[in-house]
Every structure is written in C-alpha cells, then in structure tokens.
N, C-alpha and C positions, 0 to 999 in steps of 0.2 A: 751325308744324307741323314735326314731326321728319322728318328725312331718313333713309330706310332704305338702308343700304349692302348691296349684293349680295355675299354671301360665296361665293366660288368655292373650295370645299373639295376639289374634284377627285373626290369620290365618284361613281362611275359614269361618269366622263368619259373620253374618249379623250385620251391624252397628246399634247403638241405634237410636230410633225414639224420636224426641222431640214433644212437644205438638203443635198442629196446632191451630192458633187463628182464631176466627170467627169475622166478623164485621156485626153488626146489625142482628145476627143470620144466616148469610150467609158465605159460604166458599169463601175466597178471591182467586184471581187468583194465588197469590204466594203460598197460602196454598194448592191449587189444584196441582200446579206444584211439590210441595214438596212431597205430597202423591204419585203422579205418579212416581217420581224419586225413592222413597222407594219401591214401588211395583215392579218397573223394577229391582232394586237391589235384591229383594227377588227372583224373577223369575230367574235371572242370577245365583244366588247362588244355587238354588235348581235344575234346569234343567240340570242334568248330572254333577253337580258340588258339590254334597255333599262331604264335605272335612273331611279328617282325621287330618287336621292341619299340624303343622310343624314336628311332630315326636320327638321333643326335650323332654327329660325326665322331668316329672312333668307338662308338658304343657297339657292344655285341648285339646282333640282330635277334633279340628275344631268345627263344629256345632253338634257334637255328645255329649251325656251325658257319656263321657268316658275320660280317662286320660292315657297319655303315661308314662310308668315307665321303666327305665333301671335298671336291677338288676344283681348283681354278686353272683352266687352260689359257695361259696368257697368249700364246701364239698358236696359229693354226698349223695343222699337219706337222707337228713337232712332237716326238716321243717324250713323255714325262715319266720319270721314275717315281712311282707312288708307293710309299711305305704302308704296310698293313701288319696286323698282329695275329694272323691265323696260325702261325707256326707250321705252315705247310704251303705248298704251291696252290694258289687259287685255281679252282676249276672253271671259274668264269665270273661274270658280274652282270648286274642289271642296272640300267640307268633308270632311276626312279623319279628324279626331278631334274629340271634344267631351267636356267633363267633366260635362255634364248634357243632358237631353232639351231640344232647342231646334231651331228652324228659322231658318236664316240666309238672308236675302234681299236683293236689290238695293235700293239707295237712290240717288236723284239720278243715275241712270245717264247722263243727258246731261252731267253734270259730271265724269265719269270722265276721267282724264288720264294722261299719260306718267309721272307721278310719284306719283299717288295715285288712290284710288277710294273709293266709299262702299258700306257694307253696314250692315245692322241685324239684330238678333236679336229673336225674339218672347219671349225669356226674359232676365231680368236676371241678372247675375253669371255669365255663361257664358263659358268660355274654349274657343276652338276653334283647331284647326290647319287652315289653308287652303293648298291648292295653287293658287296664282294663276297663270293662264296667259293 
C-alpha cells in the first residue's frame, strides 16, 4: 500500500512563533512589537478566515486537522483502501468535488486506521476530492 505524505503548504495557516527575549526580566519594545504582530496575525486568520487550505491532494486543509485527498474509484461498489497522513483514525470525510454523479460511502469502517481508511463509490470511474478529517 502506498504511503501518503502530508503536504504542509502553509496556505491558511498561522506562522510559527519564535521565542521572545527579555532584558533584565522585562519585555523589550521589540519583543512587545513582535508579540503584538503575532496576535494581529492570529486575529486576522481566525475572524472569518478559517481556511480549508489549497485543496491540493495530500495537502493539509489549512488550519484544520484534516487533509485533502483526490481519489479515483475505478470500479463501483468496491471497497478501496485510501492512505492518509492524519496519524489518527479519521472521524469522517466530506466529498467536496466529483467529476460525475456518484455517492461515496463508508466501507470496512471497523478497519479504519491511523494511516488508511476504506471508501467505495456507487459509480465506476469517478474521481472525487475528499476533505478527510
């Protein structure tokens, strides 16, 4: 089985924070400015801007604990083992795009794991974009 690598492309994510240095036990002006800039970045990213990221297959879904996966269901009503990189059992998925009319549904739900899960389609030759969470 193929291993899916999680692509952290940074789209919609909040940047990393570095350590703020103190002088004589006090916050410096530069340190205070840095903290303020990071707080402003957090507010900007959260207020109406929670992101689903780029939508590229294997990419992390913005600032969600989720991953985009594009999958081709070659045969109808056949369980497919789909790799993911959440490092936990998915709680579910949302079908966000599809190239034809189809219904995607759970398969072998008791066998879902921290690296893969099963889905099937009622239609053959369907490509879907899934938001796995």
